N, C-alpha and C positions, 0 to 999 in steps of 0.2 A: 450527410452522413459524414461521421467523422473519422479521423485518424487515430485509433485510440493505444496506447504502448501500458502493457501491466505486469510488472514482476514482478517474482509468486506465485503465479499466474495459477501452476499447479495444488496449492494451498487453499485451504479451504479458503479463505478470507478472500483470495488471488484472483480463486474458482469462481465464486460467486460474482465479482466485479465481470471478470467479460464472456458469465452468463448478462449478465446487468448488459450490458454495452452491445451485444452480440442480438441480444434481441431489440433493441432499438434500433437496432441495424445499423449501427458501424463497423469499421473498419479494425479490428485486434489484432496486434503485433504479438503475441505472450512471452513472456522469455521464464524460464524456472528448469531446472539440469534434469525436465523429467517432469512425462504427458504426462495430462489430466484426460481418461479415456470422453465422459458424456460429451466433447467438442469438438472431438480426434478430426472427424469430416467435417464442421460447418467452410463456407464458404468464405464467405468474412475474418478467416482464423487463418493466423501461419504461427504455427513457436519458432520460440531460438534456444536451443541446449546448448549455449557458452558461457563456460565464466563472467560474470555479471561484468569485471572489469575490463571485458576483453569488447562488452558489447559497445558496440557507437551511434544508439539511435537516430543521430543528425542523420542517415545513411539512409532512412529511411522517408525521408523528403523533408513532406511539410506533417509536423507531430500535432495536433487540437488538446490530447489530453492525456497526462502521463499520472500513472494508477503504481504506490511506489506499496508495493506491501507485501517485500523481501525480507523474513526478521528470521532470528535463528536469540538463541537460551542460548547454548554452552560458551564459557567462557574467554573460551579463546578469541571464540570468532563476532560473537555478538558485538563491540564496536566498528568494523569493518565493515558488517552485514546491514543492521540497524541504524549509522549513520552516513559512516560514511561512504558503501556503493548511491543510498541513495543522494546525497548530498551529490556524486558527482552526477546523477542523471539529470536529478534538477537542474545545472549550469550547462547540461544539453540540451537538455530542451527548451531550457528561456533562449536557445539559444540559434534552437529546428521552430522557432516564435510558436510556441503552448498557450496556449491561451488559459488552458487549465492543469493543475497537478496538482492528488491528492497523495497525502503521504500517511500510509498509514503507521498509529504510531502504538499505546498501553495506554489504560491506563495507573501500568507501575507508571510509569512515566511523570506523572502527576500524582500520585499519593504510593510514595514506592508501600512495601511492607502490605498491599489492601491487596497484593494478587502474590501469590508462592512463585518468587522467578528470584533470582539472584541479584552484586546489585550494579554486573559492569551491563546487565540488561535492562534497568530499571535507568541505567546516567543512562545508555547510548539514548533509551526511548527518550528521556526526556530534556538531551538532547537534541532530536528530529524539532520534537516542539517546538524551542526553543526556533529554533529551524525557520521554520516554517512561519511563526510570526513574523520573526527579523524581513522576511524576502514576502511575505503581505506587505513589508510598511518601504520594503527595498524596491517592488516589481508591482506599481497596484493595477494594472493595467492587466493582470495577470489574477486571476483566480482560486484563493490559497486554500486549500481546506489539511489539517491536521485532525484525523481522523481516533477517540482515542478509549479501544475497544479491551474489557473486565477479559476473562476467561471467555472464551469460546468454544461452543457447543460445537463435537466434531475434531479438533483440533488435537494434534500430538504431541504440541510442542513443549506445554504445561503437563502437568497431573493435574486434572480437573476430578479426580472420587469428590474431595473436603468439596464440592462444593451441590448444593442443591440445585434439582435441574431447570428451576426455572432462575436461577443467579443465572446460568451461563447466559454470554448473547450466542445469537446463530450469525451464520454469515448474512445470512439481508438484514439483516436488523445494524449492521457495519454499513452496510453497502447503500442502502438508505436515511440513516444519521448521511454519511459523504453529501451526498445529495443533496437530500435538508436543509443542511451546512450552506455547501454553499451557493442553494435561491439564495436562500438568507442573507450574504453575506458576512456567515461567522465565518471566524476562521476554525478553533481549536472547538471539536467539536466531541459529545461522547452520546454512544446509541443507548 
């Protein structure tokens, strides 16, 4: 049984990661401003509803896995939410002896203009991708993965009305891509 910390746990991608790890029998610390009703009563799940900068994940003792799903398209907050907070939590996870760190970025960080988003969003996700790649070199004993999905089915972060239903990525495809990438030793993966 692993201890898994998931940020943005109430969002569609975060919720999919919560479900994956709970079904695997792991303990999950879910960090988000709001709760997601699907898993509220699960015995291996604990919610933390604090500002992400006030959370000290090192207090949870040993952390096996960190999953950063926090995301923000608002230009005023995207740099902090999409880059600064995940970096802050990755540094805490390293100190807490984590062996796996998954960051959720976006295809917009790889190919600006392919996804209907704003420049700061793309820049912050590109920064998270590069940070993860650099940390995989600096800390090779930790399994690193940054998953870069396109528009997500069910997400309210961006307007997906201009996309064909089959072009949307499901949250479960994001989780599967991350797990497959980790198993194959790939740092940057796309669903």
